[in-house]
C-alpha positions, 0 to 999 in steps of 0.5 A: 500500500502506498505511503506517499503521494505525488501529484503530476501537474498538467504542464509536465504532460504538455508537449513542447511546441513543434518549433521548440528547441531540441533542449526543450524536447529532451527536458520533456522526455527526461521529465516523463521518464523520471515520472515513469520511474515512480509509477513502478514504485509500490510505496507511492501513489501518483495523482493527477488533477481532475481537470488535467486532461480537460485543460490539455484537451482544450489547449490541443495537447491531448491526446498526445499523438499528433503533438508528439508526432510534430515534435519528433519530426 
């Protein structure tokens, strides 16, 4: 059972703009990988704001398929 919790801010999941720098893309991937490590830990519960996906959707950043495709191309 988790003994701690952490909340992911929607900005962590927001894809950088396609015209951003390579450095921004690398920081984004590193942040996702850091959070992914915590997902596998049994001692922590990862939470998200109830409106995170709604905010990202309204900004055109969710679902992530198209923004990610543009970023990596």
